[in-house]
C-alpha positions in Angstrom: 100.9 112.1 108.1 103.6 114.0 107.1 107.3 113.0 105.8 109.4 113.4 108.9 112.7 111.7 107.9 114.3 110.9 104.4 116.8 108.0 103.9 118.8 106.6 100.9 120.7 103.5 100.4 121.8 101.2 97.5 123.8 103.6 95.4 125.2 106.9 96.6 123.4 109.9 95.6 124.9 112.7 93.5 125.2 116.1 95.3 123.0 117.5 92.7 120.2 115.1 93.6 120.5 115.6 97.3 120.5 119.6 96.8 117.6 119.5 94.5 115.5 117.3 97.0 116.6 119.9 100.0 115.5 122.9 97.9 112.2 121.2 96.7 111.3 119.4 99.9 113.0 121.2 102.7 114.3 118.1 103.9 117.8 116.4 104.2 118.3 113.0 102.8 120.2 110.8 105.1 122.4 108.2 103.2 123.2 104.9 104.6 125.3 101.9 103.5 125.3 98.2 103.6 125.4 95.2 101.4 123.0 92.2 100.5 125.8 90.1 102.7 125.1 92.4 105.6 122.7 94.6 107.4 123.2 98.3 107.6 127.1 99.1 108.3 126.9 102.9 108.5 124.7 105.6 108.1 123.7 109.4 108.8 121.3 108.3 111.6 118.6 110.5 113.1 119.9 113.0 115.6 123.6 113.1 114.4 125.0 115.9 112.1 124.8 114.9 108.5 127.3 115.4 106.3 125.6 115.4 102.7 127.2 113.0 100.5 128.7 110.8 103.4 127.9 107.3 104.0 128.0 108.6 107.8 129.3 106.9 110.8 129.3 103.0 111.8 126.2 101.3 113.1 126.2 100.3 116.7 127.9 97.1 117.2 129.9 97.3 113.8 133.6 97.6 113.6 133.9 99.4 110.3 137.3 100.5 108.9 139.4 101.3 106.1 142.6 99.4 105.4 145.4 99.8 103.1 147.3 97.4 101.0 149.1 96.0 103.8 146.1 95.3 105.9 146.9 98.1 108.2 143.9 100.7 109.2 144.5 103.6 106.8 144.5 107.2 108.2 141.8 109.8 107.7 141.8 111.0 104.1 143.6 107.8 102.8 141.5 105.8 100.3 141.3 101.8 100.9 139.4 98.9 101.2 136.0 99.1 103.3 136.1 96.0 105.8 134.1 94.9 108.7 135.8 93.2 111.7 134.5 89.8 112.4 136.9 89.1 115.7 136.6 89.1 118.5 132.8 89.2 117.8 131.1 88.6 114.5 128.4 91.3 114.0 124.7 90.6 114.0 123.4 90.1 110.4 126.7 89.3 108.6 126.1 86.5 106.1 127.8 83.1 106.8 129.3 82.7 103.1 128.3 82.3 99.6 126.4 78.9 98.9 128.3 76.5 96.9 131.2 79.0 96.4 133.8 78.2 99.0 136.5 79.9 97.0 134.6 83.3 96.9 133.7 82.8 100.7 137.4 82.3 101.6 138.4 85.5 99.6 135.9 87.5 101.5 137.0 86.7 105.1 140.8 87.3 105.4 142.6 88.1 108.8 139.8 88.9 111.1 138.2 91.0 108.5 135.1 90.7 105.9 136.2 92.5 102.9 133.2 94.2 101.2 134.8 94.9 97.9 134.0 98.5 98.2 136.5 101.4 98.4 136.2 104.3 100.5 138.0 106.8 102.8 137.3 108.3 106.3 137.4 111.9 107.3 138.9 113.3 110.5 135.4 112.9 112.1 135.1 109.4 111.5 132.6 109.8 108.5 132.9 107.2 105.8 132.9 108.6 102.0 132.2 106.3 99.1 134.7 105.9 96.2 133.3 103.0 94.2 133.4 99.3 94.0 136.9 97.8 93.8 136.3 96.4 90.4 135.0 100.0 89.2 138.0 102.0 90.3 140.0 103.2 87.3 143.8 103.0 87.3 145.0 105.4 84.6 148.7 106.3 84.5 149.1 105.4 88.2 146.2 107.5 89.2 143.3 105.9 90.9 140.0 107.5 89.7 136.7 106.6 91.4 134.0 106.7 88.7 131.3 108.0 91.3 133.1 111.4 91.4 133.3 111.7 87.8 129.6 110.9 87.5 128.8 113.5 90.0 130.6 116.1 88.1 129.0 115.1 84.9 125.4 115.1 86.4 125.8 118.8 87.6 126.1 119.8 84.0 122.6 120.9 82.6 123.1 119.0 79.5 123.4 115.8 81.3 120.4 113.5 82.7 122.6 110.3 83.7 126.1 109.1 83.5 128.1 106.0 83.9 131.9 105.8 84.1 134.1 103.0 83.4 137.5 102.2 82.5 138.6 101.9 78.7 141.7 100.6 77.4 144.6 102.8 76.5 148.1 101.8 74.9 149.8 104.4 77.0 148.0 104.8 80.2 146.8 101.4 80.6 143.3 102.6 81.2 141.4 105.8 80.6 138.1 107.2 81.9 135.3 106.7 79.8 131.8 108.2 80.1 128.6 107.0 79.1 126.2 109.9 79.0 122.4 110.4 78.7 121.3 114.0 77.6 118.5 116.2 78.4 115.8 116.2 75.7 116.9 119.6 74.4 120.5 118.6 74.0 122.1 117.0 70.8 125.3 115.2 70.8 128.4 116.9 69.3 132.1 117.3 69.6 131.7 120.6 71.1 129.6 119.3 73.8 132.3 116.5 74.5 134.7 119.2 75.0 132.5 121.4 77.2 131.9 118.2 79.4 135.4 117.3 79.5 136.7 120.9 80.7 133.7 121.1 83.0 134.8 117.6 84.8 138.3 119.2 84.9 137.4 122.3 86.7 134.9 120.5 89.3 137.3 117.3 90.2 140.9 117.4 88.8 142.5 117.6 85.2 143.7 113.9 85.4 140.0 112.5 86.1 138.3 113.9 83.1 136.9 111.5 80.8 139.1 111.3 77.7 136.3 109.3 75.9 132.4 110.1 76.1 129.9 108.1 74.4 126.3 109.3 74.0 123.6 107.0 74.7 119.8 106.8 75.0 119.8 104.7 78.1 122.1 102.8 80.7 121.9 99.1 81.8 120.4 98.9 85.3 119.3 96.3 87.8 115.8 95.6 88.5 116.1 98.1 91.7 117.7 100.8 89.4 121.5 100.5 90.1 123.5 101.2 86.9 125.5 97.9 85.9 128.8 99.4 85.2 130.4 95.9 85.0 128.4 95.3 81.7 129.4 98.7 80.3 133.2 97.8 81.2 133.1 94.4 79.7 131.4 95.7 76.5 134.0 98.5 76.2 137.0 96.3 76.8 135.5 93.6 74.3 135.0 96.2 71.7 138.7 97.5 71.7 140.2 94.2 71.3 
């Protein structure tokens, strides 16, 4: 037997990881997107052109869209809420509701859409690109900043093994970007390294997205499946700043 096809789901992969895998294994990782509440909603399916880092194209039978604040379908390149059309036909595999929680169920099904709670944008070719969970998006001085992009920039730096980005309270900007960073074994925390990482993110993404706060940690909280629990870090950060 031999490895013929590689897929990934659960959490978006950083471009660095995708590139390392391709260089070592000679194969492209094809990412997909779905939720516990759904089956797979979109993906880079076998036989279609793959855009590394993209969630791919909608799965057959799924009307997946990006909508803006007014509930209108957003144009290509505009970030919005990821939704699934449930009218006129409900897609196979979509859950019916949350057990013993009618309020949460009602909030998830609005105006003919199932609201996933995720944020993304769609490009000119119809490929979806993940931004983050709605609760994870940081709003700093009016700018919307997705944690995944900042985390991807940080992990490209050779001193960084893992990172998690959350919001931190700020009197002037409302929120600022804070990064929890796990360093490589040969690296030591320092103010110089903080400055270096901040400048790296500015160059890699945009100046307004850099983490104004960086905390070095030995590990990050994760679920049993390995997902980083940003909510725990965010709640800890806001509680400590009160």
